VEXLO-216366 format. One record per atom (N, C-alpha, C): residue in one letter; x, z, y. Coordinates in pm, whole numbers, padded with zeros to 5 digits, always signed. Example, Ala and Ser with C-alpha at 12.3 -4.5 7.8 and 13.67 -1.06 7.14 Angstrom:
! VEXLO-216366
A+01319+00780-00569/A+01230+00780-00450/A+01320+00780-00330/S+01285+00708-00225/S+01367+00714-00106/S+01290+00787+00003/
END
This chain:
! VEXLO-216366
M+10743+11480+06822/M+10609+11448+06872/M+10516+11422+06754/P+10395+11483+06750/P+10303+11461+06639/P+10260+11315+06630/S+10223+11274+06509/S+10178+11136+06489/S+10055+11108+06575/P+10048+10990+06637/P+09933+10960+06723/P+09804+10948+06644/Q+09696+10989+06705/Q+09564+10977+06644/Q+09510+10836+06673/I+09471+10765+06569/I+09414+10631+06584/I+09263+10639+06568/V+09190+10586+06666/V+09044+10594+06664/V+08986+10457+06697/S+08855+10447+06687/S+08786+10323+06724/S+08786+10308+06876/R+08758+10187+06923/R+08750+10163+07067/R+08642+10250+07131/E+08530+10268+07060/E+08421+10350+07114/E+08465+10495+07131/D+08533+10550+07031/D+08579+10689+07041/D+08686+10702+07150/W+08772+10599+07161/W+08873+10603+07267/W+08806+10604+07404/L+08700+10521+07421/L+08633+10513+07549/L+08570+10646+07587/K+08513+10715+07490/K+08455+10847+07518/K+08565+10945+07564/A+08678+10946+07492/A+08787+11036+07529/A+08842+11000+07667/R+08847+10870+07695/R+08899+10826+07824/R+08807+10869+07937/K+08676+10860+07917/K+08582+10901+08021/K+08587+11052+08042/D+08608+11127+07935/D+08623+11273+07950/D+08746+11305+08035/L+08855+11233+08007/L+08976+11255+08086/L+08957+11210+08230/L+08880+11102+08250/L+08855+11051+08385/L+08787+11157+08471/A+08695+11232+08412/A+08629+11338+08487/A+08731+11442+08535/R+08827+11475+08448/R+08931+11570+08487/R+09022+11509+08594/E+09052+11380+08581/E+09137+11314+08680/E+09069+11312+08817/K+08938+11291+08820/K+08866+11292+08948/K+08868+11431+09010/D+08854+11534+08926/D+08864+11671+08977/D+09002+11695+09038/F+09105+11648+08969/F+09241+11663+09017/F+09261+11590+09150/T+09207+11468+09161/T+09220+11390+09284/T+09154+11462+09400/R+09034+11518+09376/R+08965+11590+09482/R+09044+11715+09522/E+09102+11785+09423/E+09183+11902+09455/E+09309+11861+09531/R+09368+11749+09494/R+09486+11701+09565/R+09452+11668+09710/D+09334+11610+09733/D+09290+11583+09870/D+09275+11712+09949/R+09222+11815+09884/R+09208+11945+09952/R+09344+12005+09983/L+09438+11992+09890/L+09574+12042+09914/L+09640+11966+10028/S+09620+11835+10033/S+09678+11755+10140/S+09623+11796+10276/A+09493+11825+10280/A+09431+11870+10404/A+09488+12006+10445/A+09507+12095+10347/A+09564+12227+10377/A+09709+12213+10425/R+09780+12118+10368/R+09919+12094+10411/R+09921+12048+10556/R+09831+11957+10591/R+09825+11909+10730/R+09785+12020+10826/A+09709+12118+10775/A+09660+12227+10861/A+09758+12342+10873/L+09873+12333+10807/L+09971+12440+10819/L+10009+12460+10966/P+10033+12584+11008/P+10082+12606+11145/P+10221+12546+11160/L+10258+12520+11283/L+10388+12461+11312/L+10483+12568+11366/V+10612+12546+11346/V+10713+12633+11405/V+10810+12546+11483/L+10839+12585+11606/L+10926+12506+11691/L+11069+12507+11637/V+11136+12392+11649/V+11277+12381+11611/V+11357+12406+11739/E+11418+12522+11746/E+11489+12562+11868/E+11633+12512+11869/E+11693+12495+11751/E+11833+12455+11741/E+11852+12309+11781/D+11957+12282+11855/D+11989+12145+11895/D+12086+12088+11792/Y+12034+12045+11679/Y+12117+11997+11570/Y+12186+11865+11606/A+12306+11847+11550/A+12382+11724+11572/A+12401+11652+11440/F+12390+11519+11443/F+12404+11436+11324/F+12496+11319+11355/D+12582+11287+11259/D+12666+11168+11271/D+12591+11051+11210/T+12571+10946+11290/T+12496+10829+11248/T+12579+10703+11267/R+12529+10591+11219/R+12599+10465+11238/R+12609+10427+11386/N+12529+10491+11470/N+12530+10463+11613/N+12582+10581+11694/G+12671+10659+11631/G+12729+10772+11702/G+12656+10901+11675/R+12699+11006+11742/R+12638+11137+11722/R+12502+11143+11791/K+12401+11191+11718/K+12265+11197+11768/K+12206+11335+11743/G+12100+11366+11818/G+12026+11490+11797/G+11905+11465+11708/L+11839+11572+11667/L+11721+11559+11580/L+11615+11473+11645/S+11596+11487+11773/S+11494+11408+11843/S+11521+11258+11830/D+11649+11220+11829/D+11684+11078+11820/D+11645+11018+11685/L+11643+11102+11580/L+11614+11051+11446/L+11469+11004+11433/F+11383+11047+11525/F+11244+11001+11523/F+11233+10854+11563/G+11332+10803+11638/G+11316+10670+11695/G+11195+10669+11787/P+11113+10564+11781/P+10994+10559+11867/P+10873+10632+11807/H+10891+10699+11695/H+10778+10753+11620/H+10751+10900+11651/R+10631+10942+11621/R+10592+11081+11648/R+10627+11173+11533/Q+10637+11119+11411/Q+10664+11202+11295/Q+10797+11163+11231/L+10858+11261+11161/L+10984+11237+11092/L+10977+11302+10954/V+11011+11222+10851/V+11025+11273+10714/V+11173+11270+10680/V+11225+11383+10634/V+11366+11394+10597/V+11376+11417+10447/Y+11454+11332+10379/Y+11489+11361+10241/Y+11627+11426+10241/H+11633+11550+10192/H+11759+11623+10182/H+11829+11580+10053/F+11927+11492+10068/F+11997+11430+09956/F+12121+11514+09921/M+12137+11548+09794/M+12250+11628+09749/M+12379+11545+09749/F+12460+11567+09850/F+12591+11501+09861/F+12678+11596+09943/G+12754+11682+09875/G+12833+11784+09941/G+12950+11728+10019/R+13004+11809+10105/R+13112+11766+10193/R+13233+11711+10117/D+13265+11771+10003/D+13385+11732+09929/D+13354+11642+09809/W+13228+11600+09793/W+13190+11517+09680/W+13235+11373+09703/E+13259+11304+09593/E+13295+11162+09601/E+13175+11071+09574/E+13068+11125+09515/E+12947+11048+09485/E+12825+11134+09514/G+12714+11067+09540/G+12589+11138+09557/G+12534+11184+09423/C+12445+11281+09427/C+12382+11334+09306/C+12306+11223+09231/P+12320+11214+09098/P+12246+11112+09022/P+12095+11125+09037/S+12044+11249+09034/S+11899+11267+09046/S+11849+11228+09184/C+11920+11268+09289/C+11880+11227+09424/C+11890+11075+09439/S+11988+11014+09370/S+11999+10869+09372/S+11878+10805+09306/F+11829+10867+09199/F+11706+10823+09131/F+11589+10827+09228/W+11577+10935+09303/W+11469+10946+09401/W+11485+10843+09512/A+11610+10824+09557/A+11634+10728+09666/A+11595+10587+09625/D+11619+10551+09499/D+11576+10420+09450/D+11426+10404+09465/N+11354+10514+09459/N+11207+10508+09466/N+11154+10500+09609/Y+11230+10553+09707/Y+11180+10543+09844/Y+11252+10437+09927/E+11349+10367+09867/E+11416+10257+09936/E+11314+10155+09988/K+11330+10117+10114/K+11247+10017+10184/K+11104+10062+10211/L+11078+10193+10200/L+10947+10244+10240/L+10937+10265+10391/D+11052+10265+10460/D+11051+10301+10601/D+10962+10209+10685/V+10954+10082+10649/V+10872+09989+10728/V+10724+10024+10716/H+10682+10068+10598/H+10542+10107+10580/H+10512+10238+10655/L+10605+10334+10647/L+10585+10460+10718/L+10584+10437+10869/A+10667+10345+10916/A+10670+10317+11059/A+10535+10268+11109/A+10461+10199+11024/A+10328+10151+11061/A+10231+10267+11082/R+10267+10385+11033/R+10186+10505+11055/R+10261+10604+11144/D+10344+10550+11234/D+10411+10629+11338/D+10504+10736+11279/T+10570+10701+11169/T+10654+10797+11098/T+10789+10735+11063/A+10896+10809+11090/A+11032+10766+11054/A+11074+10838+10927/L+11157+10771+10847/L+11213+10830+10725/L+11365+10827+10738/V+11428+10944+10722/V+11573+10955+10733/V+11624+11038+10616/T+11734+10995+10557/T+11802+11070+10453/T+11918+11146+10517/I+11931+11275+10482/I+12034+11359+10545/I+12113+11431+10437/S+12246+11430+10452/S+12337+11501+10362/S+12449+11564+10444/T+12521+11658+10381/T+12631+11723+10452/T+12761+11646+10442/A+12774+11552+10349/A+12898+11475+10334/A+12927+11397+10462/P+13054+11367+10488/P+13088+11286+10606/P+13021+11149+10601/L+12992+11096+10717/L+12922+10969+10726/L+12996+10858+10653/E+13127+10859+10658/E+13205+10754+10593/E+13177+10749+10443/K+13169+10866+10380/K+13139+10872+10237/K+12996+10825+10210/L+12903+10865+10296/L+12763+10824+10278/L+12751+10672+10286/E+12822+10612+10380/E+12815+10467+10398/E+12872+10392+10278/V+12984+10441+10226/V+13043+10377+10108/V+12945+10383+09990/Y+12885+10498+09969/Y+12794+10515+09855/Y+12665+10436+09877/R+12616+10436+10002/R+12493+10361+10032/R+12512+10213+10002/K+12626+10159+10042/K+12653+10017+10016/K+12671+09991+09867/R+12736+10083+09798/R+12752+10068+09652/R+12616+10060+09583/M+12521+10142+09627/M+12389+10146+09565/M+12296+10036+09616/G+12337+09967+09723/G+12254+09859+09777/G+12136+09907+09857/W+12143+10029+09910/W+12032+10085+09987/W+12037+10041+10133/T+11923+10037+10198/T+11914+09996+10338/T+11864+10107+10429/F+11820+10219+10372/F+11757+10323+10454/F+11859+10393+10546/N+11809+10460+10646/N+11890+10532+10743/N+11941+10662+10680/W+12073+10676+10675/W+12135+10793+10613/W+12233+10853+10713/V+12218+10981+10744/V+12303+11045+10844/V+12364+11171+10787/S+12472+11215+10851/S+12543+11335+10807/S+12509+11454+10897/S+12477+11566+10833/S+12450+11689+10907/S+12568+11784+10901/G+12685+11731+10861/G+12801+11817+10844/G+12845+11889+10968/A+12807+11838+11086/A+12847+11900+11212/A+12753+12012+11256/S+12651+12043+11176/S+12554+12143+11217/S+12510+12227+11097/S+12425+12324+11123/S+12373+12412+11017/S+12238+12364+10965/F+12203+12238+10991/F+12070+12187+10956/F+12036+12210+10810/N+12124+12169+10718/N+12093+12182+10576/N+12083+12328+10533/N+12166+12413+10589/N+12157+12556+10558/N+12023+12612+10604/D+11986+12577+10727/D+11864+12634+10787/D+11738+12588+10715/F+11743+12470+10653/F+11624+12420+10583/F+11635+12434+10432/G+11722+12524+10389/G+11721+12572+10251/G+11766+12478+10144/V+11863+12388+10176/V+11910+12296+10072/V+12061+12299+10053/S+12135+12362+10144/S+12280+12376+10130/S+12316+12524+10132/F+12405+12562+10041/F+12441+12702+10025/F+12594+12712+10014/P+12662+12725+10128/P+12808+12732+10127/P+12857+12843+10034/D+12959+12810+09956/D+13015+12907+09859/D+12910+12954+09758/R+12804+12872+09743/R+12696+12902+09648/R+12628+13036+09677/E+12628+13073+09802/E+12563+13196+09845/E+12455+13164+09947/D+12364+13258+09964/D+12250+13237+10053/D+12239+13358+10147/P+12312+13356+10258/P+12308+13470+10351/P+12169+13502+10404/S+12080+13400+10406/S+11945+13422+10460/S+11860+13508+10368/G+11892+13506+10237/G+11810+13582+10142/G+11681+13514+10106/R+11656+13394+10158/R+11530+13325+10129/R+11529+13263+09990/G+11649+13225+09941/G+11655+13158+09812/G+11607+13014+09823/Y+11613+12944+09711/Y+11567+12805+09707/Y+11418+12802+09678/N+11347+12716+09747/N+11203+12700+09729/N+11129+12832+09753/Y+11174+12906+09854/Y+11109+13029+09898/Y+11103+13135+09788/S+11198+13127+09694/S+11194+13216+09577/S+11255+13353+09604/G+11342+13361+09704/G+11412+13485+09727/G+11515+13517+09620/Q+11542+13419+09533/Q+11634+13441+09422/Q+11771+13380+09452/P+11878+13435+09391/P+12011+13378+09410/P+12013+13230+09372/V+12098+13156+09439/V+12097+13011+09424/V+12193+12964+09316/G+12321+12992+09332/G+12420+12953+09232/G+12460+12807+09236/M+12411+12733+09337/M+12450+12592+09353/M+12483+12567+09499/E+12570+12469+09519/E+12614+12436+09654/E+12510+12353+09729/E+12447+12259+09659/E+12351+12167+09720/E+12228+12155+09630/L+12111+12142+09693/L+11987+12122+09620/L+11899+12026+09701/P+11801+11962+09636/P+11722+11860+09706/P+11597+11918+09771/G+11540+11841+09862/G+11416+11881+09925/G+11366+11773+10019/V+11248+11795+10073/V+11190+11708+10175/V+11134+11798+10285/S+11160+11762+10409/S+11104+11834+10523/S+11038+11735+10618/T+10930+11779+10683/T+10860+11693+10777/T+10851+11761+10913/F+10859+11678+11017/F+10860+11727+11154/F+10766+11642+11239/V+10720+11700+11348/V+10634+11627+11440/V+10684+11651+11582/K+10678+11547+11664/K+10717+11560+11805/K+10591+11584+11887/L+10589+11695+11957/L+10472+11732+12035/L+10464+11650+12163/D+10350+11657+12231/D+10329+11576+12351/D+10430+11607+12460/D+10481+11730+12462/D+10578+11766+12565/D+10722+11739+12522/G+10740+11671+12406/G+10873+11634+12361/G+10940+11735+12270/R+10884+11855+12259/R+10942+11952+12169/R+10917+11911+12024/I+11002+11960+11933/I+10993+11924+11792/I+10947+12046+11712/A+10856+12023+11620/A+10804+12131+11536/A+10822+12095+11389/H+10854+12197+11311/H+10865+12182+11166/H+10727+12206+11106/N+10683+12111+11025/N+10549+12117+10966/N+10551+12164+10821/Y+10648+12113+10740/Y+10638+12134+10595/Y+10773+12107+10531/S+10802+12180+10424/S+10915+12149+10336/S+10872+12173+10193/T+10928+12094+10102/T+10901+12114+09959/T+11029+12090+09881/Y+11038+12155+09766/Y+11161+12154+09687/Y+11125+12148+09539/G+11229+12133+09455/G+11207+12138+09310/G+11102+12040+09264/R+11007+12089+09182/R+10902+12003+09127/R+10809+11948+09235/G+10815+12004+09354/G+10735+11950+09464/G+10775+11809+09501/L+10893+11767+09455/L+10941+11631+09484/L+10891+11528+09384/D+10833+11572+09273/D+10788+11479+09168/D+10699+11368+09220/I+10610+11404+09310/I+10511+11308+09357/I+10576+11191+09431/L+10700+11209+09477/L+10769+11103+09550/L+10835+11001+09459/N+10839+11029+09330/N+10913+10946+09236/N+10819+10856+09157/M+10812+10730+09195/M+10720+10637+09129/M+10755+10617+08983/A+10885+10618+08949/A+10923+10599+08808/A+10864+10711+08722/Y+10875+10834+08768/Y+10816+10945+08693/Y+10664+10933+08686/N+10603+10895+08796/N+10457+10882+08796/N+10410+10772+08701/L+10487+10665+08690/L+10453+10560+08592/L+10473+10611+08450/L+10583+10681+08425/L+10605+10736+08291/L+10494+10834+08252/D+10442+10908+08350/D+10336+11003+08322/D+10206+10935+08277/L+10195+10805+08297/L+10077+10730+08252/L+10091+10682+08108/T+10210+10693+08051/T+10235+10635+07920/T+10215+10734+07807/H+10212+10681+07686/H+10191+10765+07567/H+10306+10864+07546/L+10428+10819+07563/L+10543+10906+07543/L+10576+10991+07665/G+10523+10952+07781/G+10551+11028+07903/G+10698+11025+07938/R+10748+11134+07991/R+10889+11141+08030/R+10979+11166+07909/H+10921+11212+07800/H+10989+11252+07676/H+11128+11313+07702/E+11126+11420+07781/E+11248+11495+07813/E+11257+11626+07736/E+11159+11652+07650/E+11149+11783+07586/E+11272+11819+07503/D+11335+11722+07439/D+11448+11750+07350/D+11583+11736+07420/L+11581+11715+07551/L+11706+11703+07625/L+11756+11842+07665/P+11885+11856+07692/P+11937+11986+07733/P+11876+12035+07863/Y+11832+11943+07948/Y+11762+11977+08072/Y+11689+11853+08119/A+11583+11873+08196/A+11510+11758+08250/A+11605+11672+08332/Q+11588+11541+08323/Q+11669+11442+08393/Q+11810+11427+08337/A+11836+11486+08219/A+11967+11467+08157/A+11993+11319+08128/W+11887+11240+08118/W+11900+11097+08088/W+11929+11013+08213/V+11906+11071+08332/V+11915+10994+08456/V+12060+10963+08490/K+12085+10836+08525/K+12217+10793+08571/K+12201+10720+08704/R+12310+10705+08773/R+12307+10620+08892/R+12275+10478+08847/R+12208+10404+08931/R+12155+10273+08892/R+12261+10178+08839/D+12387+10196+08880/D+12492+10105+08835/D+12570+10160+08715/Q+12518+10268+08655/Q+12589+10330+08542/Q+12513+10325+08410/Y+12392+10272+08411/Y+12321+10255+08284/Y+12394+10151+08200/G+12415+10185+08073/G+12487+10095+07984/G+12636+10110+07989/V+12687+10195+08082/V+12830+10219+08092/V+12865+10338+08003/N+12968+10326+07922/N+13011+10433+07832/N+12897+10481+07742/G+12819+10387+07693/G+12710+10421+07602/G+12585+10458+07674/
END
């Protein structure tokens, strides 16, 4: 990283105001994007998906609870895995206990993985999380919403993040949102993957405000530094 430029307070204030103008432009564009996202057409969810929950087997409609909207975090935890993905665990630390705030806006938040419920519960308790986590292992839910690829193949040909490209991984992360219509039918509104998840991570957003930022440039890959919350300081 180049040596920082040191200036007077007056020069800093001018540079900061110049950046503020760009930040306001970005905020206005983000508002326009959010409006366009809300205006996306809906597609009905025809499949009667089944999920294993702490209260028995439930359908997608049940995951809404009393709310009209549902946000799903697709957490990478494969059927045969013994632990959840470190990066998804990083994201989960950031949305833990947000469900009460979302409920105030008629929205439920559920985490879904293909691993058996028993494994999810063990890991959830280890991490100290309280959010609702269910298993989609009994259905094709994760496959249909583009985050699970059995045998690292993608029969749909859609690829990850609508890329149409080969996947090469068994599990990948994402977020999907759904709305329950007045007649009780469920519609899919939106899904995002990859860097589209950045905005959900408060730790990254805070780092983006700092001088050094995420400083991941010299790592073998982004998030190479990320560990599960109980593994920092372990083995160096």
